N, CA, C and O of each residue as an XYZ file, in Angstrom:
928
protein
N       0.843     -1.560      0.016
C       0.003     -0.514      0.005
C       1.169      1.262     -0.063
O       2.395      1.308      0.034
N       0.247      2.396     -0.244
C       1.387      3.480     -0.507
C       0.356      4.476      0.213
O      -0.850      4.266      0.079
N       0.930      5.819      1.159
C       0.247      6.827      1.118
C       0.828      7.808      0.412
O       2.009      8.153      0.440
N      -0.461      8.437     -0.513
C      -0.384      9.688     -1.419
C      -0.286     10.531     -1.035
O      -0.965     10.595     -0.010
N       0.566     11.973     -1.366
C       0.123     13.237     -0.798
C      -0.689     13.613     -1.321
O      -1.202     14.680     -0.983
N       0.142     12.453      1.176
C       0.546     12.718      2.677
C       1.835     12.620      2.872
O       2.305     12.801      3.996
N       0.632      8.244     26.789
C      -0.045      6.577     27.166
C      -0.655      6.790     27.633
O      -1.283      7.796     27.964
N      -0.615      5.609     27.825
C      -1.750      6.501     27.661
C      -1.750      7.805     28.630
O      -1.207      7.433     29.671
N      -2.128      9.191     28.744
C      -1.695      9.943     29.575
C      -2.831      9.767     30.660
O      -3.633      8.842     30.788
N      -2.645     11.111     31.526
C      -3.509     11.021     32.841
C      -4.713     11.559     32.683
O      -4.918     12.754     32.471
N      -5.758     10.480     32.806
C      -7.237     10.632     32.606
C      -7.681     11.834     33.002
O      -7.039     12.226     33.977
N      -8.722     12.769     32.563
C      -9.080     13.653     32.903
C     -10.122     14.535     33.272
O     -10.412     15.140     32.240
N     -10.840     14.929     34.205
C     -11.839     15.144     34.649
C     -12.540     15.993     33.928
O     -12.156     17.157     33.815
N     -13.697     15.540     33.316
C     -14.416     16.375     31.893
C     -15.773     16.894     32.403
O     -16.060     16.707     33.586
N     -16.555     17.481     31.651
C     -17.938     17.842     31.679
C     -18.316     16.518     31.591
O     -18.900     15.843     32.440
N     -17.874     16.155     30.318
C     -18.340     15.090     29.307
C     -17.624     13.800     29.307
O     -16.446     13.891     28.962
N     -18.127     12.396     29.668
C     -17.060     11.517     29.835
C     -16.582     11.034     28.165
O     -17.211     10.806     27.132
N     -15.225     11.028     28.526
C     -14.634     10.510     26.607
C     -15.184      9.345     26.640
O     -15.685      8.642     27.518
N     -14.872      9.203     24.722
C     -15.328      7.877     24.495
C     -14.265      6.776     24.627
O     -13.194      7.379     24.565
N     -14.100      5.886     24.730
C     -13.057      4.552     24.564
C     -13.199      3.806     23.529
O     -14.304      3.291     23.352
N     -12.383      3.616     22.811
C     -11.955      2.649     21.655
C     -11.374      1.607     21.911
O     -11.493      1.170     23.055
N     -10.674      0.975     21.072
C      -9.434     -0.315     21.002
C      -8.866     -0.183     19.671
O      -9.591     -0.011     18.690
N      -7.346     -0.269     19.578
C      -6.933     -0.785     18.306
C      -7.115     -1.889     17.908
O      -7.150     -2.648     18.877
N      -7.342     -2.727     16.409
C      -6.957     -4.012     16.659
C      -6.150     -3.731     14.870
O      -6.334     -2.808     14.077
N      -5.236     -4.992     14.767
C      -4.122     -4.645     13.281
C      -5.300     -5.164     12.348
O      -6.123     -6.077     12.288
N      -4.876     -4.006     11.639
C      -5.595     -4.467      9.801
C      -4.795     -4.986      9.085
O      -5.188     -5.919      8.384
N      -3.524     -4.598      9.020
C      -2.809     -5.504      7.742
C      -1.527     -5.098      8.204
O      -1.402     -4.261      9.098
N      -0.227     -5.849      7.435
C       0.508     -5.795      7.204
C       0.623     -4.654      5.705
O      -0.005     -4.688      4.647
N       1.669     -3.735      6.179
C       1.624     -2.873      4.259
C       2.563     -2.584      3.956
O       3.218     -2.085      4.871
N       3.310     -2.669      2.527
C       4.424     -2.441      2.007
C       4.265     -0.708      0.768
O       3.779     -0.350     -0.305
N       4.674     -0.443      1.361
C       4.898      1.403      0.800
C       5.531      1.475     -0.088
O       6.638      0.950      0.028
N       5.185      2.171     -1.489
C       6.268      2.484     -2.419
C       6.337      4.074     -2.896
O       5.558      4.910     -2.437
N       7.259      4.359     -3.776
C       7.400      5.434     -3.865
C       8.322      5.982     -2.779
O       9.394      5.424     -2.546
N       7.858      7.244     -2.001
C       8.473      7.815     -0.935
C       7.804      7.421      0.278
O       7.981      8.070      1.309
N       6.887      6.198      0.236
C       6.688      5.949      1.459
C       5.807      7.175      2.356
O       5.110      8.030      1.809
N       5.957      7.081      3.466
C       5.424      7.959      4.568
C       5.801      8.819      4.649
O       5.063      9.794      4.792
N       7.239      8.949      4.600
C       7.679     10.433      4.928
C       8.103     10.634      6.379
O       8.226      9.692      7.162
N       8.286     11.715      6.647
C       7.985     12.439      8.393
C       6.743     13.233      8.322
O       6.257     13.268      9.452
N       6.196     13.729      7.677
C       4.588     15.050      7.680
C       4.237     14.441      8.124
O       3.770     15.354      8.806
N       3.521     12.768      9.005
C       2.551     12.454      9.509
C       3.142     11.452     10.725
O       2.665     10.439     11.236
N       4.215     12.084     10.927
C       5.493     11.007     12.215
C       4.455     11.558     13.373
O       4.175     12.755     13.320
N       4.019     10.961     14.146
C       3.492     11.289     15.331
C       4.577     11.337     16.848
O       5.067     12.321     17.402
N       4.689      9.841     17.207
C       5.592      9.316     18.171
C       6.679      8.381     17.674
O       6.250      7.310     17.245
N       8.251      8.586     17.630
C       9.620      7.969     17.683
C       9.831      7.531     18.949
O      10.035      8.264     19.917
N       9.767      5.871     18.958
C      10.823      5.733     20.268
C      12.267      4.889     19.807
O      12.628      4.155     18.888
N      12.861      5.506     21.100
C      14.245      5.009     20.688
C      14.813      4.573     22.024
O      15.507      5.469     22.505
N      14.748      3.571     22.721
C      15.180      3.215     24.074
C      16.744      3.067     23.930
O      17.415      2.721     22.958
N      17.096      3.425     25.160
C      19.136      3.276     25.612
C      19.566      1.932     25.167
O      19.053      0.823     25.320
N      20.683      2.342     24.553
C      21.630      1.007     23.850
C      21.492      0.228     25.198
O      21.608      0.689     26.334
N      21.185     -1.213     24.776
C      20.911     -2.480     25.268
C      19.723     -2.958     26.225
O      19.656     -3.953     26.947
N      18.502     -1.585     25.922
C      17.185     -2.192     26.536
C      16.188     -2.835     25.422
O      16.048     -2.586     24.224
N      15.586     -3.712     26.248
C      14.499     -4.337     25.251
C      13.403     -3.966     25.816
O      12.906     -5.008     26.243
N      12.483     -2.776     26.167
C      11.302     -2.444     26.141
C      11.600     -0.895     26.177
O      12.392     -0.279     26.889
N      10.827     -0.495     25.308
C      10.616      1.017     25.051
C       9.145      1.438     25.492
O       8.250      0.595     25.439
N       8.952      2.403     25.816
C       7.923      3.103     26.236
C       7.839      4.571     26.117
O       8.749      5.284     26.541
N       6.771      5.055     25.552
C       6.705      6.796     25.565
C       5.480      7.560     24.834
O       4.782      6.867     24.093
N       5.160      8.944     24.981
C       3.767      9.591     24.548
C       4.424     10.799     24.345
O       5.468     11.248     24.820
N       3.343     11.392     23.281
C       3.030     12.646     23.121
C       1.829     13.294     23.444
O       0.957     12.583     22.945
N       1.483     13.919     23.810
C       0.268     14.547     24.633
C      -0.178     15.910     24.826
O      -0.268     16.593     23.806
N      -0.451     16.395     25.845
C      -0.951     17.701     25.959
C      -1.075     18.088     27.480
O      -2.147     17.952     28.070
N      -0.144     18.489     27.988
C      -0.182     19.508     29.251
C      -1.697     19.985     29.846
O      -2.073     21.145     29.685
N      -2.254     19.314     30.316
C      -3.343     19.835     30.713
C      -3.616     21.333     31.841
O      -4.668     21.894     32.146
N      -2.136     21.634     32.259
C      -2.120     23.001     32.724
C      -1.818     23.648     32.012
O      -2.768     24.425     31.918
N      -0.726     24.094     31.010
C      -0.519     24.800     30.326
C      -0.876     24.750     28.647
O      -0.504     25.680     27.931
N      -1.582     23.656     28.118
C      -2.226     23.546     27.105
C      -1.403     23.273     25.990
O      -1.820     23.323     24.832
N       0.272     22.857     26.452
C       1.065     22.446     25.245
C       1.795     21.204     25.134
O       1.610     20.311     25.961
N       2.638     21.071     24.146
C       2.746     19.378     23.801
C       3.710     19.365     24.816
O       4.518     20.170     25.277
N       3.280     17.866     25.083
C       4.658     17.221     26.350
C       4.689     16.040     25.545
O       3.791     15.521     24.881
N       6.340     15.578     25.790
C       6.868     13.977     25.326
C       7.520     13.402     26.418
O       8.118     14.073     27.259
N       7.437     12.320     26.438
C       7.798     11.334     28.147
C       8.802     10.073     27.462
O       9.261      9.869     26.338
N       8.849      9.560     28.418
C       9.360      8.386     28.085
C      10.575      8.293     27.437
O      11.498      9.050     27.735
N      10.700      7.223     26.358
C      11.829      6.980     25.508
C      11.202      7.733     23.901
O      11.468      7.462     22.730
N      10.447      8.575     24.412
C      10.087      9.213     22.611
C      11.489      9.874     22.443
O      12.192     10.090     23.430
N      11.849     10.163     21.293
C      12.392     10.849     20.925
C      12.075     13.075     20.292
O      11.119     13.519     19.656
N      12.996     13.657     20.700
C      12.071     14.945     21.038
C      12.288     15.816     19.280
O      11.734     16.846     18.896
N      12.851     15.314     18.854
C      13.363     16.151     17.526
C      11.609     16.520     16.418
O      10.894     15.629     15.960
N      11.437     17.573     16.315
C       9.900     17.760     15.782
C       9.367     17.229     14.627
O       8.178     17.397     14.354
N      10.294     16.458     13.750
C      10.071     15.549     12.661
C      10.082     13.809     13.243
O      10.139     12.837     12.489
N      10.021     13.760     14.549
C      10.099     12.685     15.314
C       8.973     12.084     16.412
O       8.746     10.914     16.722
N       8.351     13.346     16.885
C       7.704     13.063     17.867
C       6.668     14.637     17.587
O       7.427     15.602     17.507
N       5.529     14.941     17.471
C       4.799     15.781     17.565
C       3.334     15.482     17.357
O       2.807     14.489     16.855
N       2.793     16.599     17.873
C       0.853     16.280     17.620
C       0.904     16.949     16.451
O       1.694     17.827     16.106
N      -0.029     16.450     15.849
C      -0.994     16.891     14.626
C      -1.980     17.039     14.822
O      -2.317     16.749     15.970
N      -3.296     17.676     13.683
C      -4.051     18.116     14.128
C      -4.661     17.061     13.046
O      -3.959     16.550     12.175
N      -6.158     16.776     13.215
C      -6.996     16.014     12.459
C      -6.681     16.608     10.868
O      -6.213     15.882      9.990
N      -6.966     17.814     10.695
C      -6.838     18.182      9.384
C      -5.708     17.871      9.155
O      -5.556     17.184      8.145
N      -4.835     18.122      9.723
C      -3.060     18.351      9.121
C      -3.132     16.388      8.590
O      -2.351     16.057      7.698
N      -3.660     15.770      8.933
C      -3.198     14.201      8.999
C      -4.383     13.886      7.801
O      -4.202     12.944      7.028
N      -5.450     14.632      7.716
C      -6.408     14.525      6.617
C      -7.359     13.062      7.280
O      -7.566     12.042      6.622
N      -7.735     13.248      8.420
C      -8.616     11.947      8.914
C     -10.179     12.851      9.045
O     -10.285     14.005      9.460
N     -11.143     12.085      8.633
C     -12.224     12.739      8.470
C     -13.596     11.776      9.247
O     -14.810     11.911      9.401
N     -12.602     10.839      9.568
C     -13.843     10.177     10.756
C     -13.089      9.028     11.416
O     -12.139      8.334     11.054
N     -13.773      9.066     12.408
C     -13.572      7.820     13.354
C     -12.880      6.665     12.531
O     -11.780      6.227     12.866
N     -13.377      6.327     11.750
C     -13.236      4.953     10.822
C     -12.371      4.947      9.769
O     -12.158      3.967      9.056
N     -11.658      6.467      9.611
C     -10.990      6.782      8.439
C      -9.521      6.779      9.418
O      -8.501      6.609      8.750
N      -9.367      6.906     10.547
C      -7.986      6.739     11.632
C      -7.076      5.534     10.947
O      -7.557      4.512     10.457
N      -5.940      5.795     10.999
C      -4.970      4.571     10.649
C      -4.025      4.862     11.265
O      -3.608      6.004     11.075
N      -3.369      4.090     12.136
C      -1.715      4.126     12.981
C      -0.975      2.988     12.076
O      -1.296      1.830     11.810
N      -0.209      3.535     11.828
C       1.114      2.803     11.399
C       2.354      2.433     11.986
O       3.243      3.264     12.173
N       2.486      1.023     12.340
C       3.699      1.117     13.484
C       4.955      0.860     12.487
O       4.556      0.376     11.428
N       6.210      1.029     12.524
C       6.987      0.579     11.906
C       8.167      0.429     12.679
O       8.850      1.343     13.139
N       8.376     -0.921     12.798
C       9.607     -1.174     13.616
C      10.881     -1.382     12.740
O      10.752     -2.080     11.735
N      12.304     -0.750     13.075
C      13.267     -0.985     12.217
C      14.549     -1.281     13.227
O      15.347     -0.572     13.839
N      14.298     -2.862     13.059
C      15.609     -3.621     13.863
C      16.698     -4.525     13.010
O      16.483     -5.147     11.969
N      17.717     -4.436     13.626
C      18.637     -5.512     13.099
C      18.881     -6.966     12.636
O      18.624     -7.809     13.496
N      19.211     -7.306     11.754
C      18.928     -8.635     11.580
C      17.290     -9.354     11.371
O      16.951    -10.402     11.920
N      16.726     -8.831     10.791
C      15.032     -8.643     11.062
C      14.522     -9.313     12.168
O      14.115    -10.439     11.883
N      14.404     -8.987     13.370
C      14.521     -9.303     14.451
C      12.752     -9.596     14.315
O      12.064     -8.990     13.493
N      12.112    -10.786     15.423
C      11.044    -11.053     15.369
C      10.104    -11.452     16.912
O       8.998    -11.959     17.099
N      11.310    -10.873     17.938
C      10.363    -10.875     18.763
C      10.158     -9.806     19.649
O      10.049     -9.727     20.873
N      10.132     -9.001     18.717
C       9.049     -7.552     18.792
C       7.587     -8.122     19.533
O       7.145     -9.226     19.213
N       6.903     -7.274     20.532
C       5.800     -7.408     20.797
C       5.181     -6.038     21.208
O       5.458     -5.674     22.351
N       4.378     -5.209     20.452
C       3.530     -4.412     20.336
C       2.497     -4.945     21.799
O       1.646     -5.833     21.851
N       3.075     -3.836     23.060
C       2.073     -4.373     24.011
C       1.039     -3.108     24.266
O      -0.038     -3.381     24.794
N       1.288     -1.891     23.954
C       0.021     -0.871     23.903
C       0.236     -0.051     23.229
O       1.381      0.260     22.903
N      -1.020      0.646     22.750
C      -1.293      1.394     21.891
C      -2.520      2.360     21.386
O      -3.457      2.251     20.595
N      -1.826      3.719     22.583
C      -3.422      4.424     22.958
C      -3.384      5.744     22.001
O      -2.362      6.367     21.715
N      -4.308      5.952     21.697
C      -4.609      7.635     21.016
C      -5.162      8.403     21.479
O      -5.946      7.733     22.151
N      -5.410      9.470     21.679
C      -5.889     10.345     22.344
C      -6.182     11.788     21.512
O      -5.360     12.471     20.901
N      -7.394     11.984     21.662
C      -7.881     13.692     20.898
C      -7.716     14.763     21.902
O      -8.124     14.778     23.063
N      -7.145     15.525     21.349
C      -7.803     16.515     22.511
C      -8.195     17.919     21.558
O      -7.670     18.302     20.512
N      -9.365     18.537     22.377
C      -9.741     20.193     21.505
C      -8.896     20.977     21.761
O      -7.847     20.730     22.356
N      -9.287     22.119     21.299
C      -8.004     23.781     21.280
C      -7.736     23.741     22.372
O      -6.550     23.910     22.656
N      -8.773     23.487     23.523
C      -8.136     23.820     24.730
C      -7.267     22.616     25.898
O      -6.950     22.793     27.075
N      -7.114     21.668     25.206
C      -6.386     20.721     25.739
C      -6.752     19.340     26.478
O      -5.962     18.520     26.945
N      -8.303     19.291     26.458
C      -9.173     18.751     27.129
C      -9.538     17.485     25.989
O      -9.803     17.425     24.789
N      -9.394     16.624     27.019
C      -9.477     14.946     26.333
C     -10.742     14.919     25.833
O     -11.672     15.329     26.528
N     -10.944     14.445     24.596
C     -12.354     14.141     23.819
C     -12.383     12.417     23.701
O     -13.448     11.819     23.854
N     -11.173     11.730     23.429
C     -11.460     10.664     23.030
C      -9.718     10.067     23.718
O      -8.609     10.596     23.649
N     -10.215      8.687     24.386
C      -8.965      7.915     24.363
C      -8.926      6.093     24.001
O      -9.804      5.393     24.506
N      -8.300      5.724     23.482
C      -8.448      4.384     22.900
C      -8.104      3.493     23.908
O      -7.372      3.944     24.789
N      -8.541      2.065     24.009
C      -7.975      1.893     25.014
C      -8.260      0.172     24.929
O      -8.253     -0.187     23.752
N      -8.445     -0.676     25.652
C      -8.270     -2.223     25.443
C      -7.379     -2.869     24.194
O      -7.867     -3.822     23.586
N      -6.294     -2.442     23.873
C      -4.969     -2.718     23.105
C      -4.720     -4.326     23.312
O      -4.055     -4.671     24.289
N      -5.155     -5.161     22.559
C      -4.157     -6.492     22.641
C      -2.708     -6.901     22.524
O      -2.231     -6.071     21.750
N      -1.894     -7.620     22.831
C      -0.560     -7.437     22.267
C      -0.388     -7.844     21.020
O      -1.262     -8.687     20.814
N       0.452     -7.661     19.808
C       0.678     -7.637     19.265
C       2.039     -8.258     18.685
O       3.036     -7.549     18.827
N       2.241     -9.804     17.893
C       3.581    -10.173     18.035
C       4.180     -9.717     16.531
O       3.341     -9.406     15.687
N       5.643     -9.666     16.158
C       5.856     -8.834     14.538
C       5.993    -10.179     14.217
O       6.267    -11.118     14.965
N       5.750    -10.170     12.909
C       6.401    -11.740     12.276
C       7.563    -11.247     11.581
O       8.463    -12.053     11.347
N       7.686    -10.028     11.210
C       9.107     -9.373     10.647
C       9.319     -8.309     10.842
O       8.226     -7.744     10.884
N      10.357     -7.390     11.054
C      10.259     -6.134     11.607
C      11.499     -5.034     10.891
O      11.484     -3.843     11.201
N      12.404     -5.514     10.047
C      13.367     -5.108      9.134
C      12.750     -4.389      8.036
O      13.264     -4.607      6.939
N      11.625     -3.463      8.073
C      10.898     -3.038      7.070
C      11.952     -1.726      6.389
O      12.261     -1.571      5.208
N      12.346     -0.902      7.566
C      12.873     -0.153      6.719
C      12.035      1.315      7.200
O      10.814      1.409      7.077
N      12.752      2.242      7.669
C      11.798      3.518      8.382
C      11.087      3.738      7.345
O      11.430      3.489      6.189
N      10.077      4.207      7.688
C       8.995      4.623      6.473
C       8.583      4.365      5.340
O       8.060      5.097      4.500
N       8.906      2.965      5.322
C       8.770      2.062      3.847
C       8.000      0.958      4.210
O       7.781      0.158      3.299
N       7.347      0.612      5.745
C       6.206     -0.148      5.735
C       5.856     -0.209      7.199
O       6.004      0.584      8.129
N       5.330     -1.445      7.087
C       4.639     -1.559      8.969
C       3.755     -2.110      8.789
O       3.401     -2.487      7.672
N       3.112     -2.322      9.908
C       1.302     -2.769     10.275
C       0.664     -1.498     10.790
O       1.069     -0.498     11.385
N      -0.594     -1.971     10.287
C      -1.424     -0.936     10.312
C      -2.490     -1.855     11.011
O      -2.695     -3.068     11.016
N      -3.400     -0.176     11.914
C      -4.173     -0.636     13.471
C      -5.040      0.457     12.987
O      -4.531      1.472     12.511
N      -6.317      0.311     13.081
C      -7.449      0.415     13.296
C      -8.399      0.903     14.117
O      -8.299      0.114     15.057
N      -9.382      1.777     14.455
C     -10.735      1.350     15.484
C     -11.660      0.271     15.206
O     -12.214      0.415     14.116
N     -12.008     -0.786     15.861
C     -13.263     -1.673     15.331
C     -14.377     -0.669     15.249
O     -14.293      0.498     15.630
N     -15.470     -1.266     14.691
C     -16.367     -0.952     14.356
C     -17.418     -0.406     15.482
O     -18.129      0.595     15.404
N     -17.327     -1.229     16.417
C     -17.954     -0.531     17.704
C     -17.548      0.527     17.997
O     -18.457      1.334     18.195
N     -16.133      1.076     18.173
C     -15.770      2.209     18.415
C     -15.516      2.863     17.296
O     -14.770      3.823     17.493
N     -15.872      2.707     16.108
C     -15.885      3.463     15.396
C     -17.498      4.317     15.468
O     -17.898      5.409     15.062
N     -17.901      3.568     15.949
C     -19.675      4.225     15.959
C     -19.514      5.223     17.335
O     -20.005      6.349     17.409
N     -18.721      4.564     18.402
C     -18.583      5.513     19.691
C     -18.335      6.344     19.747
O     -18.814      7.131     20.562
N     -16.761      6.845     18.257
C     -16.708      8.466     18.350
C     -17.440      9.324     17.252
O     -17.364     10.484     16.849
N     -18.043      8.417     17.015
C     -18.384      9.160     15.650
C     -18.659     10.843     15.678
O     -18.328     11.844     15.043
N     -19.602     10.413     17.009
C     -20.268     12.066     17.129
C     -18.933     13.591     17.323
O     -18.910     14.810     17.147
N     -18.094     12.588     17.740
C     -16.583     13.768     17.445
C     -16.463     14.577     16.300
O     -16.414     15.806     16.356
N     -16.409     13.858     15.168
C     -16.274     14.060     13.962
C     -17.517     14.815     13.273
O     -18.279     14.253     12.485
N     -17.625     16.169     13.672
C     -18.891     16.804     13.379
C     -17.750     18.537     13.909
O     -16.825     18.699     14.706
N     -18.332     19.275     13.160
C     -18.296     20.686     13.342
C     -16.634     21.264     13.046
O     -16.114     21.426     11.942
N     -16.070     21.486     14.291
C     -14.202     22.098     13.671
C     -13.221     21.098     14.075
O     -12.037     21.295     14.346
N     -13.811     20.093     14.080
C     -12.991     18.189     14.417
C     -11.328     18.436     13.748
O     -10.343     17.832     14.174
N     -11.305     19.382     12.705
C     -10.145     19.098     12.260
C      -9.378     19.852     13.046
O      -8.270     19.617     12.564
N      -9.172     20.732     14.085
C      -8.496     21.615     14.925
C      -8.181     20.591     15.903
O      -7.146     20.884     16.502
N      -8.745     19.394     16.319
C      -8.450     18.378     17.268
C      -7.094     17.666     16.994
O      -6.774     16.964     16.035
N      -6.268     18.096     18.271
C      -5.173     17.553     17.841
C      -5.076     16.091     18.094
O      -5.908     15.522     18.801
N      -3.765     15.271     17.355
C      -3.971     13.668     18.005
C      -2.216     13.558     19.112
O      -1.073     14.015     19.067
N      -2.686     13.049     19.595
C      -1.915     11.962     20.668
C      -1.308     11.067     20.276
O      -1.629     10.744     19.132
N      -0.234     10.257     20.899
C       0.208      9.294     20.840
C       0.818      8.603     22.161
O       1.572      9.271     22.869
N       0.395      6.809     22.622
C       1.919      6.577     23.892
C       1.513      5.281     23.174
O       0.433      4.904     22.720
N       2.618      4.775     23.215
C       3.052      3.114     22.842
C       4.327      2.391     23.956
O       5.308      2.877     24.520
N       3.873      1.350     23.923
C       5.418      0.342     24.453
C       5.128     -0.737     23.945
O       4.153     -1.241     23.386
N       6.402     -1.091     24.303
C       6.692     -2.683     23.335
C       7.758     -3.376     23.958
O       8.276     -2.665     24.818
N       8.342     -4.611     23.844
C       9.377     -5.053     24.296
C      10.062     -6.428     23.271
O       9.331     -6.985     22.453
N      11.203     -6.756     23.415
C      11.835     -7.365     22.505
C      12.952     -6.645     21.487
O      13.480     -7.178     20.511
N      13.164     -5.293     21.985
C      13.658     -4.245     20.928
C      15.630     -4.731     21.285
O      16.248     -5.212     22.235
N      15.944     -4.280     19.998
C      17.510     -4.331     20.089
C      18.056     -3.561     19.416
O      19.280     -3.681     19.365
N      17.327     -2.302     18.510
C      17.860     -1.355     17.801
C      16.935     -0.336     17.671
O      16.797      0.506     18.558
N      16.251     -0.333     16.590
C      15.503      0.918     16.075
C      16.007      1.787     15.250
O      16.995      1.601     14.539
N      15.256      2.900     15.324
C      13.844      3.601     15.965
C      12.869      2.727     15.708
O      12.851      1.856     14.838
N      11.785      3.088     16.770
C      10.508      2.459     15.966
C       9.519      3.900     16.009
O       9.489      4.775     16.875
N       8.856      3.800     14.930
C       8.262      5.083     14.293
C       6.453      4.669     14.210
O       6.006      3.580     13.850
N       5.828      5.597     14.550
C       4.377      5.535     14.293
C       3.493      6.980     13.503
O       3.262      8.158     13.774
N       3.322      6.378     12.824
C       2.741      7.210     11.664
C       0.952      7.008     11.895
O       0.519      5.991     12.438
N       0.114      8.020     11.447
C      -1.116      8.292     11.639
C      -1.542      9.074     10.172
O      -0.988     10.074      9.716
N      -2.431      8.493      9.705
C      -3.428      8.509      8.654
C      -4.760      8.285      8.079
O      -5.611      7.820      8.838
N      -5.047      8.512      6.996
C      -6.416      8.221      6.759
C      -6.000      6.985      6.014
O      -4.899      6.775      5.505
N      -7.330      5.994      6.034
C      -7.558      5.181      5.315
C      -7.792      5.374      3.904
O      -7.335      4.579      3.083
N      -8.508      6.428      3.555
C      -8.791      6.813      2.149
C      -7.793      7.526      1.609
O      -8.115      8.229      0.652
N      -6.202      7.551      2.093
C      -5.505      7.888      0.881
C      -4.445      6.839      1.034
O      -3.312      7.184      0.699
N      -4.589      5.804      1.413
C      -3.623      4.448      0.995
C      -4.638      3.611     -0.133
O      -5.817      3.297      0.023
N      -3.878      3.405     -1.146
C      -3.779      2.270     -2.284
C      -3.180      1.181     -2.174
O      -2.254      1.108     -1.366
N      -3.526      0.126     -2.905
C      -2.430     -1.107     -2.502
C      -1.484     -1.106     -3.706
O      -1.978     -0.929     -4.819
N      -0.130     -1.295     -3.573
C       0.692     -1.564     -4.597
C       1.070     -2.990     -4.813
O       1.843     -3.637     -4.107
N       0.194     -3.560     -6.271
C       0.395     -5.348     -5.681
C       1.818     -5.179     -6.004
O       2.516     -4.261     -6.435
N       2.044     -6.728     -5.539
C       3.549     -7.367     -5.847
C       2.955     -7.634     -7.554
O       1.906     -7.720     -8.192
N       4.576     -7.692     -7.743
C       4.717     -7.697     -9.445
C       4.167     -9.299    -10.051
O       4.138     -9.217    -11.279
N       3.759    -10.612     -9.616
C       3.248    -11.433    -10.053
C       1.983    -11.004     -9.964
O       1.321    -11.185    -10.986
N       1.214    -10.280     -8.690
C       0.061    -10.017     -8.710
C      -0.589     -9.368    -10.122
O      -1.552     -9.811    -10.749
N       0.312     -8.064    -10.461
C       0.188     -7.536    -11.339
C       0.097     -7.808    -12.736
O      -0.507     -7.140    -13.576
N       0.946     -9.154    -12.951
C       1.131     -9.987    -14.178
C      -0.107    -10.663    -14.523
O      -0.499    -10.779    -15.684
N      -0.773    -11.148    -13.411
C      -1.929    -11.823    -13.780
C      -3.226    -11.356    -13.865
O      -4.236    -11.917    -14.292
N      -3.052    -10.177    -13.368
C      -4.295     -8.965    -13.375
C      -4.188     -8.756    -14.648
O      -5.174     -9.096    -15.302
N      -3.162     -8.229    -15.316
C      -3.379     -7.775    -17.232
C      -3.350     -8.643    -17.786
O      -3.455     -8.477    -19.001
N      -3.152    -10.453    -17.147
C      -3.171    -11.526    -18.032
C      -4.535    -11.669    -18.119
O      -5.165    -11.763    -19.173
N      -5.049    -11.688    -16.853
C      -7.234    -11.285    -17.103
C      -7.661    -10.887    -17.728
O      -8.484    -11.475    -18.430
N      -7.306     -9.403    -17.882
C      -8.080     -8.399    -18.587
C      -7.311     -8.828    -19.727
O      -8.284     -8.844    -20.480
N      -6.408     -9.171    -20.434
C      -6.390     -9.390    -21.706
C      -6.779    -10.499    -22.197
O      -6.820    -10.580    -23.425
N      -7.301    -12.044    -21.105
C      -8.476    -13.139    -21.586
C     -10.083    -12.113    -21.486
O     -11.000    -12.156    -22.305
N     -10.029    -11.433    -20.492
C     -11.961    -10.579    -20.925
C     -11.441    -10.328    -22.401
O     -11.670    -11.200    -23.239
N     -10.861     -9.364    -22.705
C     -10.870     -8.571    -23.853
C     -10.877     -9.481    -25.078
O     -11.374     -9.052    -26.119
N     -10.435    -10.529    -25.032
C     -10.246    -11.502    -26.215
C     -11.433    -12.341    -26.433
O     -11.850    -12.850    -27.473
N     -11.970    -12.386    -25.015
C     -13.849    -13.371    -24.906
C     -14.378    -11.807    -25.611
O     -15.063    -12.087    -26.595
N     -14.302    -10.563    -25.465
C     -15.381    -10.048    -25.666
C     -15.102     -9.839    -27.399
O     -15.950     -9.887    -28.289
N     -13.909     -9.641    -27.502
C     -14.028     -9.342    -29.193
C     -14.444    -10.687    -30.038
O     -15.046    -10.678    -31.112
N     -14.015    -11.781    -29.360
C     -15.058    -13.268    -30.217
C     -16.278    -12.851    -29.996
O     -16.980    -12.990    -30.998
N     -17.240    -12.047    -28.406
C     -18.609    -12.382    -29.083
C     -18.711    -11.607    -29.715
O     -19.390    -12.034    -30.648
N     -18.338    -10.060    -29.972
C     -18.933     -9.269    -30.783
C     -18.847     -9.930    -32.333
O     -19.657     -9.577    -33.190
N     -17.905    -10.816    -32.584
C     -17.511    -10.986    -34.194
C     -18.824    -12.152    -34.310
O     -19.295    -12.653    -35.331
N     -19.137    -12.330    -33.147
C     -20.241    -13.794    -33.246
C     -21.494    -13.290    -33.384
O     -22.432    -13.931    -33.857
N     -21.581    -11.618    -32.799
C     -23.078    -11.061    -33.090
C     -23.156    -10.536    -34.468
O     -24.111    -10.822    -35.190
N     -21.909     -9.560    -34.973
C     -22.029     -9.511    -36.588
C     -22.836    -10.377    -37.337
O     -23.820    -10.092    -38.019
N     -22.148    -11.812    -37.073
C     -22.451    -12.652    -38.030
C     -24.201    -13.080    -38.947
O     -24.239    -13.927    -39.840
């Protein structure tokens, strides 16, 4: 698939209770062209040398309404920062996709993503939405290249319905925070990209493309024979 151009933090007491949802694995993806790039990188984790556990987050400080980064998250602006839904091109809860991109030496296969939480903040810094109930995901391959491939997560159907009412009015200004943790690391960095399912399109394997072209050719041949038969 290809992107086309384009922790949980402490709970806050709100006038209205935030909706809760969980992320589920959609599929591994391979990206062509320029890949995901840096424009929609929300969180990058990189633990100290020798560590096998990573955790970190980016969110909003409720006291000051400014960005706060914690744990093993890298602090470069292109590595970890808040984005708005408008910047990410996300138009609904069902449209949200988080891509986890692990880049490990030797194609390590013992990495398990143990938590992934997305938080939406309004312009005042209040929490509107926080995902939950994440189930551990063991990765089958990790040496995918930074920004070139990864594992795509989306909200399940029930949670999409629960969050649907948030995507009205000026929702494009809501800020997106992420929190994550995982075990089994031996290198890194590990990056988390957020974007819209609507701007991802399949990049077929060469064999798949060949089969598709052969099928189209066969259909064209049959169609021509039928046209000739009808003219007789």
